[in-house]
N, CA, C and O atoms as a GROMACS GRO file, in nm:
protein
  380
    1MET      N    1  -9.176   2.903  -6.961
    1MET     CA    2  -9.197   2.897  -7.105
    1MET      C    3  -9.297   3.006  -7.144
    1MET      O    4  -9.400   3.021  -7.078
    2PRO      N    5  -9.269   3.082  -7.250
    2PRO     CA    6  -9.359   3.190  -7.290
    2PRO      C    7  -9.489   3.135  -7.349
    2PRO      O    8  -9.495   3.022  -7.396
    3THR      N    9  -9.593   3.219  -7.345
    3THR     CA   10  -9.721   3.181  -7.405
    3THR      C   11  -9.709   3.182  -7.557
    3THR      O   12  -9.608   3.226  -7.612
    4ILE      N   13  -9.814   3.133  -7.623
    4ILE     CA   14  -9.811   3.125  -7.770
    4ILE      C   15  -9.792   3.263  -7.832
    4ILE      O   16  -9.718   3.278  -7.929
    5HIS      N   17  -9.860   3.365  -7.777
    5HIS     CA   18  -9.851   3.499  -7.834
    5HIS      C   19  -9.718   3.568  -7.804
    5HIS      O   20  -9.682   3.663  -7.873
    6ARG      N   21  -9.646   3.521  -7.703
    6ARG     CA   22  -9.515   3.580  -7.673
    6ARG      C   23  -9.401   3.498  -7.731
    6ARG      O   24  -9.286   3.542  -7.727
    7THR      N   25  -9.430   3.380  -7.784
    7THR     CA   26  -9.327   3.298  -7.845
    7THR      C   27  -9.275   3.364  -7.972
    7THR      O   28  -9.154   3.372  -7.992
    8ILE      N   29  -9.364   3.412  -8.057
    8ILE     CA   30  -9.328   3.479  -8.181
    8ILE      C   31  -9.322   3.628  -8.152
    8ILE      O   32  -9.424   3.689  -8.122
    9VAL      N   33  -9.203   3.687  -8.161
    9VAL     CA   34  -9.187   3.829  -8.130
    9VAL      C   35  -9.225   3.913  -8.251
    9VAL      O   36  -9.306   4.005  -8.240
   10ARG      N   37  -9.166   3.883  -8.367
   10ARG     CA   38  -9.197   3.959  -8.489
   10ARG      C   39  -9.143   3.884  -8.609
   10ARG      O   40  -9.050   3.804  -8.597
   11PRO      N   41  -9.202   3.909  -8.726
   11PRO     CA   42  -9.143   3.852  -8.848
   11PRO      C   43  -9.022   3.935  -8.889
   11PRO      O   44  -9.016   4.056  -8.864
   12ILE      N   45  -8.926   3.871  -8.951
   12ILE     CA   46  -8.808   3.941  -9.000
   12ILE      C   47  -8.818   3.948  -9.152
   12ILE      O   48  -8.811   3.846  -9.221
   13VAL      N   49  -8.835   4.070  -9.202
   13VAL     CA   50  -8.850   4.090  -9.346
   13VAL      C   51  -8.730   4.172  -9.393
   13VAL      O   52  -8.727   4.294  -9.377
   14THR      N   53  -8.633   4.104  -9.450
   14THR     CA   54  -8.516   4.167  -9.507
   14THR      C   55  -8.500   4.118  -9.650
   14THR      O   56  -8.577   4.035  -9.697
   15GLU      N   57  -8.402   4.170  -9.718
   15GLU     CA   58  -8.377   4.126  -9.855
   15GLU      C   59  -8.340   3.977  -9.859
   15GLU      O   60  -8.385   3.904  -9.946
   16LYS      N   61  -8.258   3.935  -9.765
   16LYS     CA   62  -8.216   3.795  -9.760
   16LYS      C   63  -8.333   3.702  -9.723
   16LYS      O   64  -8.347   3.596  -9.783
   17SER      N   65  -8.415   3.742  -9.626
   17SER     CA   66  -8.528   3.656  -9.588
   17SER      C   67  -8.635   3.655  -9.696
   17SER      O   68  -8.703   3.553  -9.713
   18SER      N   69  -8.652   3.764  -9.769
   18SER     CA   70  -8.749   3.766  -9.880
   18SER      C   71  -8.704   3.674  -9.992
   18SER      O   72  -8.786   3.607 -10.054
   19ALA      N   73  -8.574   3.670 -10.018
   19ALA     CA   74  -8.522   3.578 -10.120
   19ALA      C   75  -8.541   3.434 -10.077
   19ALA      O   76  -8.573   3.349 -10.160
   20ALA      N   77  -8.522   3.404  -9.949
   20ALA     CA   78  -8.542   3.267  -9.899
   20ALA      C   79  -8.689   3.228  -9.910
   20ALA      O   80  -8.720   3.112  -9.940
   21TYR      N   81  -8.780   3.323  -9.887
   21TYR     CA   82  -8.923   3.293  -9.901
   21TYR      C   83  -8.956   3.262 -10.046
   21TYR      O   84  -9.026   3.165 -10.074
   22GLN      N   85  -8.907   3.343 -10.138
   22GLN     CA   86  -8.939   3.325 -10.280
   22GLN      C   87  -8.875   3.199 -10.337
   22GLN      O   88  -8.938   3.130 -10.418
   23ASP      N   89  -8.753   3.168 -10.297
   23ASP     CA   90  -8.683   3.053 -10.354
   23ASP      C   91  -8.723   2.921 -10.288
   23ASP      O   92  -8.750   2.823 -10.357
   24ARG      N   93  -8.728   2.919 -10.153
   24ARG     CA   94  -8.746   2.793 -10.082
   24ARG      C   95  -8.870   2.787  -9.995
   24ARG      O   96  -8.899   2.684  -9.935
   25GLY      N   97  -8.946   2.897  -9.986
   25GLY     CA   98  -9.066   2.898  -9.903
   25GLY      C   99  -9.036   2.900  -9.754
   25GLY      O  100  -9.113   2.846  -9.675
   26GLU      N  101  -8.924   2.961  -9.714
   26GLU     CA  102  -8.885   2.969  -9.574
   26GLU      C  103  -8.923   3.105  -9.516
   26GLU      O  104  -8.902   3.209  -9.579
   27TYR      N  105  -8.980   3.104  -9.398
   27TYR     CA  106  -9.021   3.226  -9.329
   27TYR      C  107  -8.930   3.246  -9.208
   27TYR      O  108  -8.896   3.149  -9.140
   28THR      N  109  -8.892   3.370  -9.180
   28THR     CA  110  -8.799   3.400  -9.072
   28THR      C  111  -8.869   3.483  -8.965
   28THR      O  112  -8.938   3.581  -8.997
   29PHE      N  113  -8.853   3.444  -8.838
   29PHE     CA  114  -8.914   3.514  -8.726
   29PHE      C  115  -8.813   3.536  -8.616
   29PHE      O  116  -8.720   3.457  -8.598
   30GLU      N  117  -8.831   3.645  -8.542
   30GLU     CA  118  -8.761   3.660  -8.414
   30GLU      C  119  -8.850   3.596  -8.310
   30GLU      O  120  -8.970   3.624  -8.304
   31VAL      N  121  -8.792   3.510  -8.227
   31VAL     CA  122  -8.869   3.437  -8.127
   31VAL      C  123  -8.814   3.462  -7.988
   31VAL      O  124  -8.704   3.515  -7.972
   32HIS      N  125  -8.890   3.424  -7.888
   32HIS     CA  126  -8.848   3.439  -7.749
   32HIS      C  127  -8.723   3.355  -7.725
   32HIS      O  128  -8.716   3.242  -7.774
   33PRO      N  129  -8.624   3.406  -7.652
   33PRO     CA  130  -8.500   3.330  -7.631
   33PRO      C  131  -8.518   3.195  -7.562
   33PRO      O  132  -8.435   3.106  -7.580
   34ASP      N  133  -8.625   3.177  -7.485
   34ASP     CA  134  -8.648   3.050  -7.417
   34ASP      C  135  -8.733   2.952  -7.497
   34ASP      O  136  -8.756   2.839  -7.453
   35ALA      N  137  -8.780   2.993  -7.615
   35ALA     CA  138  -8.867   2.907  -7.695
   35ALA      C  139  -8.786   2.794  -7.759
   35ALA      O  140  -8.672   2.814  -7.802
   36ASN      N  141  -8.846   2.674  -7.764
   36ASN     CA  142  -8.780   2.562  -7.831
   36ASN      C  143  -8.853   2.536  -7.963
   36ASN      O  144  -8.953   2.601  -7.994
   37LYS      N  145  -8.803   2.441  -8.041
   37LYS     CA  146  -8.857   2.416  -8.174
   37LYS      C  147  -9.003   2.370  -8.168
   37LYS      O  148  -9.083   2.408  -8.254
   38THR      N  149  -9.038   2.291  -8.070
   38THR     CA  150  -9.175   2.242  -8.058
   38THR      C  151  -9.272   2.356  -8.029
   38THR      O  152  -9.379   2.363  -8.090
   39SER      N  153  -9.236   2.444  -7.937
   39SER     CA  154  -9.326   2.556  -7.904
   39SER      C  155  -9.335   2.655  -8.021
   39SER      O  156  -9.441   2.715  -8.042
   40ILE      N  157  -9.227   2.673  -8.096
   40ILE     CA  158  -9.231   2.760  -8.213
   40ILE      C  159  -9.324   2.702  -8.319
   40ILE      O  160  -9.403   2.774  -8.378
   41LYS      N  161  -9.314   2.572  -8.342
   41LYS     CA  162  -9.400   2.504  -8.439
   41LYS      C  163  -9.547   2.518  -8.399
   41LYS      O  164  -9.630   2.551  -8.483
   42GLN      N  165  -9.579   2.493  -8.273
   42GLN     CA  166  -9.717   2.503  -8.226
   42GLN      C  167  -9.769   2.646  -8.238
   42GLN      O  168  -9.885   2.667  -8.274
   43ALA      N  169  -9.685   2.745  -8.207
   43ALA     CA  170  -9.727   2.885  -8.213
   43ALA      C  171  -9.757   2.927  -8.357
   43ALA      O  172  -9.858   2.992  -8.382
   44ILE      N  173  -9.670   2.890  -8.451
   44ILE     CA  174  -9.692   2.926  -8.592
   44ILE      C  175  -9.818   2.860  -8.645
   44ILE      O  176  -9.898   2.923  -8.714
   45GLU      N  177  -9.837   2.731  -8.613
   45GLU     CA  178  -9.954   2.659  -8.662
   45GLU      C  179 -10.084   2.717  -8.606
   45GLU      O  180 -10.183   2.725  -8.678
   46SER      N  181 -10.084   2.756  -8.479
   46SER     CA  182 -10.208   2.808  -8.420
   46SER      C  183 -10.234   2.953  -8.459
   46SER      O  184 -10.349   2.992  -8.478
   47LEU      N  185 -10.129   3.035  -8.471
   47LEU     CA  186 -10.149   3.176  -8.504
   47LEU      C  187 -10.185   3.198  -8.651
   47LEU      O  188 -10.268   3.284  -8.681
   48PHE      N  189 -10.124   3.123  -8.742
   48PHE     CA  190 -10.143   3.147  -8.884
   48PHE      C  191 -10.225   3.040  -8.955
   48PHE      O  192 -10.257   3.057  -9.073
   49GLY      N  193 -10.259   2.931  -8.888
   49GLY     CA  194 -10.340   2.826  -8.948
   49GLY      C  195 -10.272   2.753  -9.062
   49GLY      O  196 -10.336   2.725  -9.164
   50VAL      N  197 -10.144   2.723  -9.048
   50VAL     CA  198 -10.066   2.653  -9.151
   50VAL      C  199 -10.003   2.528  -9.090
   50VAL      O  200 -10.007   2.509  -8.969
   51LYS      N  201  -9.946   2.444  -9.175
   51LYS     CA  202  -9.878   2.322  -9.130
   51LYS      C  203  -9.728   2.341  -9.145
   51LYS      O  204  -9.679   2.365  -9.256
   52VAL      N  205  -9.654   2.332  -9.035
   52VAL     CA  206  -9.508   2.351  -9.034
   52VAL      C  207  -9.441   2.217  -9.056
   52VAL      O  208  -9.474   2.118  -8.990
   53THR      N  209  -9.342   2.213  -9.150
   53THR     CA  210  -9.268   2.090  -9.175
   53THR      C  211  -9.127   2.093  -9.119
   53THR      O  212  -9.067   1.988  -9.099
   54GLY      N  213  -9.072   2.212  -9.093
   54GLY     CA  214  -8.936   2.220  -9.040
   54GLY      C  215  -8.912   2.350  -8.967
   54GLY      O  216  -8.966   2.454  -9.004
   55VAL      N  217  -8.829   2.344  -8.862
   55VAL     CA  218  -8.792   2.463  -8.784
   55VAL      C  219  -8.642   2.458  -8.759
   55VAL      O  220  -8.590   2.358  -8.709
   56TRP      N  221  -8.573   2.566  -8.792
   56TRP     CA  222  -8.431   2.582  -8.761
   56TRP      C  223  -8.418   2.703  -8.672
   56TRP      O  224  -8.480   2.807  -8.698
   57THR      N  225  -8.340   2.692  -8.566
   57THR     CA  226  -8.322   2.804  -8.474
   57THR      C  227  -8.174   2.837  -8.461
   57THR      O  228  -8.087   2.751  -8.480
   58SER      N  229  -8.147   2.963  -8.428
   58SER     CA  230  -8.009   3.005  -8.401
   58SER      C  231  -8.011   3.123  -8.306
   58SER      O  232  -8.101   3.207  -8.310
   59GLN      N  233  -7.910   3.128  -8.220
   59GLN     CA  234  -7.893   3.239  -8.128
   59GLN      C  235  -7.808   3.345  -8.198
   59GLN      O  236  -7.700   3.315  -8.249
   60GLN      N  237  -7.856   3.468  -8.200
   60GLN     CA  238  -7.782   3.579  -8.260
   60GLN      C  239  -7.714   3.658  -8.148
   60GLN      O  240  -7.778   3.700  -8.052
   61ARG      N  241  -7.584   3.676  -8.162
   61ARG     CA  242  -7.509   3.751  -8.061
   61ARG      C  243  -7.543   3.899  -8.069
   61ARG      O  244  -7.575   3.950  -8.177
   62GLY      N  245  -7.536   3.968  -7.954
   62GLY     CA  246  -7.556   4.112  -7.953
   62GLY      C  247  -7.437   4.183  -8.016
   62GLY      O  248  -7.322   4.145  -7.995
   63LYS      N  249  -7.466   4.286  -8.094
   63LYS     CA  250  -7.359   4.359  -8.161
   63LYS      C  251  -7.297   4.462  -8.068
   63LYS      O  252  -7.365   4.520  -7.983
   64LEU      N  253  -7.168   4.485  -8.085
   64LEU     CA  254  -7.098   4.587  -8.010
   64LEU      C  255  -7.134   4.724  -8.068
   64LEU      O  256  -7.123   4.745  -8.188
   65ARG      N  257  -7.178   4.816  -7.983
   65ARG     CA  258  -7.215   4.951  -8.026
   65ARG      C  259  -7.139   5.052  -7.941
   65ARG      O  260  -7.119   5.032  -7.821
   66ARG      N  261  -7.098   5.159  -8.005
   66ARG     CA  262  -7.027   5.266  -7.934
   66ARG      C  263  -7.107   5.395  -7.944
   66ARG      O  264  -7.160   5.430  -8.049
   67VAL      N  265  -7.114   5.465  -7.831
   67VAL     CA  266  -7.176   5.597  -7.826
   67VAL      C  267  -7.074   5.686  -7.757
   67VAL      O  268  -7.052   5.674  -7.636
   68GLY      N  269  -7.014   5.776  -7.834
   68GLY     CA  270  -6.907   5.856  -7.778
   68GLY      C  271  -6.789   5.768  -7.746
   68GLY      O  272  -6.742   5.693  -7.832
   69GLY      N  273  -6.739   5.775  -7.624
   69GLY     CA  274  -6.627   5.693  -7.584
   69GLY      C  275  -6.667   5.565  -7.512
   69GLY      O  276  -6.581   5.487  -7.472
   70LYS      N  277  -6.795   5.544  -7.497
   70LYS     CA  278  -6.843   5.428  -7.422
   70LYS      C  279  -6.886   5.317  -7.517
   70LYS      O  280  -6.944   5.343  -7.623
   71ALA      N  281  -6.858   5.194  -7.479
   71ALA     CA  282  -6.896   5.078  -7.559
   71ALA      C  283  -6.999   4.996  -7.482
   71ALA      O  284  -6.995   4.988  -7.360
   72GLY      N  285  -7.090   4.936  -7.556
   72GLY     CA  286  -7.191   4.851  -7.496
   72GLY      C  287  -7.232   4.742  -7.593
   72GLY      O  288  -7.186   4.740  -7.707
   73LEU      N  289  -7.318   4.653  -7.550
   73LEU     CA  290  -7.366   4.545  -7.634
   73LEU      C  291  -7.516   4.556  -7.653
   73LEU      O  292  -7.589   4.582  -7.558
   74ARG      N  293  -7.561   4.536  -7.776
   74ARG     CA  294  -7.704   4.522  -7.802
   74ARG      C  295  -7.746   4.386  -7.746
   74ARG      O  296  -7.661   4.297  -7.734
   75PRO      N  297  -7.873   4.367  -7.713
   75PRO     CA  298  -7.913   4.238  -7.655
   75PRO      C  299  -7.908   4.124  -7.756
   75PRO      O  300  -7.925   4.146  -7.876
   76ARG      N  301  -7.885   4.002  -7.707
   76ARG     CA  302  -7.889   3.885  -7.794
   76ARG      C  303  -8.034   3.852  -7.824
   76ARG      O  304  -8.124   3.891  -7.750
   77TRP      N  305  -8.056   3.780  -7.934
   77TRP     CA  306  -8.192   3.741  -7.970
   77TRP      C  307  -8.188   3.608  -8.044
   77TRP      O  308  -8.082   3.564  -8.089
   78LYS      N  309  -8.303   3.545  -8.058
   78LYS     CA  310  -8.312   3.414  -8.119
   78LYS      C  311  -8.390   3.425  -8.249
   78LYS      O  312  -8.493   3.492  -8.256
   79LYS      N  313  -8.339   3.358  -8.352
   79LYS     CA  314  -8.402   3.359  -8.484
   79LYS      C  315  -8.451   3.219  -8.516
   79LYS      O  316  -8.384   3.120  -8.487
   80ALA      N  317  -8.570   3.212  -8.578
   80ALA     CA  318  -8.625   3.083  -8.622
   80ALA      C  319  -8.659   3.093  -8.770
   80ALA      O  320  -8.725   3.187  -8.814
   81ILE      N  321  -8.615   2.993  -8.847
   81ILE     CA  322  -8.649   2.982  -8.988
   81ILE      C  323  -8.745   2.865  -9.000
   81ILE      O  324  -8.714   2.754  -8.959
   82VAL      N  325  -8.864   2.891  -9.056
   82VAL     CA  326  -8.973   2.795  -9.058
   82VAL      C  327  -9.007   2.759  -9.203
   82VAL      O  328  -9.020   2.848  -9.287
   83THR      N  329  -9.021   2.630  -9.231
   83THR     CA  330  -9.065   2.583  -9.361
   83THR      C  331  -9.206   2.527  -9.347
   83THR      O  332  -9.236   2.454  -9.253
   84LEU      N  333  -9.292   2.562  -9.442
   84LEU     CA  334  -9.432   2.520  -9.439
   84LEU      C  335  -9.458   2.409  -9.540
   84LEU      O  336  -9.379   2.387  -9.632
   85LYS      N  337  -9.571   2.340  -9.522
   85LYS     CA  338  -9.615   2.238  -9.616
   85LYS      C  339  -9.641   2.304  -9.751
   85LYS      O  340  -9.682   2.420  -9.757
   86ALA      N  341  -9.619   2.232  -9.858
   86ALA     CA  342  -9.640   2.286  -9.993
   86ALA      C  343  -9.784   2.334 -10.006
   86ALA      O  344  -9.878   2.263  -9.970
   87GLY      N  345  -9.801   2.455 -10.058
   87GLY     CA  346  -9.932   2.512 -10.076
   87GLY      C  347  -9.973   2.609  -9.966
   87GLY      O  348 -10.061   2.692  -9.987
   88ASP      N  349  -9.911   2.600  -9.849
   88ASP     CA  350  -9.942   2.692  -9.739
   88ASP      C  351  -9.859   2.818  -9.753
   88ASP      O  352  -9.748   2.816  -9.806
   89SER      N  353  -9.913   2.929  -9.704
   89SER     CA  354  -9.838   3.055  -9.702
   89SER      C  355  -9.887   3.141  -9.588
   89SER      O  356  -9.996   3.118  -9.534
   90ILE      N  357  -9.808   3.239  -9.550
   90ILE     CA  358  -9.842   3.334  -9.446
   90ILE      C  359  -9.859   3.470  -9.513
   90ILE      O  360  -9.769   3.515  -9.584
   91GLU      N  361  -9.974   3.535  -9.492
   91GLU     CA  362 -10.009   3.655  -9.566
   91GLU      C  363  -9.922   3.776  -9.535
   91GLU      O  364  -9.906   3.863  -9.621
   92ILE      N  365  -9.864   3.784  -9.413
   92ILE     CA  366  -9.787   3.903  -9.378
   92ILE      C  367  -9.660   3.917  -9.462
   92ILE      O  368  -9.604   4.027  -9.471
   93PHE      N  369  -9.615   3.809  -9.524
   93PHE     CA  370  -9.494   3.814  -9.605
   93PHE      C  371  -9.525   3.846  -9.751
   93PHE      O  372  -9.434   3.878  -9.828
   94GLU      N  373  -9.649   3.838  -9.789
   94GLU     CA  374  -9.686   3.865  -9.927
   94GLU      C  375  -9.749   4.002  -9.936
   94GLU      O  376  -9.837   4.037  -9.857
   95GLY      N  377  -9.703   4.081 -10.032
   95GLY     CA  378  -9.767   4.211 -10.047
   95GLY      C  379  -9.674   4.318 -10.066
   95GLY      O  380  -9.715   4.434 -10.080
   0.00000   0.00000   0.00000
């Protein structure tokens, strides 16, 4: 099992995730593929000092990429969508 600092790989800031934050208060992160919902919740709460109320996870398949005549796959990764208690926020998404 990864440590707390390796559980959360990076925040995902896209147009779709920004709309989810503004409308529903959901934050999206790329997480370690072996992380489970409990470890993701504990990592978010300890790293950002907020209260997590819900965690949704999904495995993202690697995309097929071609370079010249050769085909390969990008690596798979895991996405977590996190909902916080009303009134809590994470500063990296605001600004």
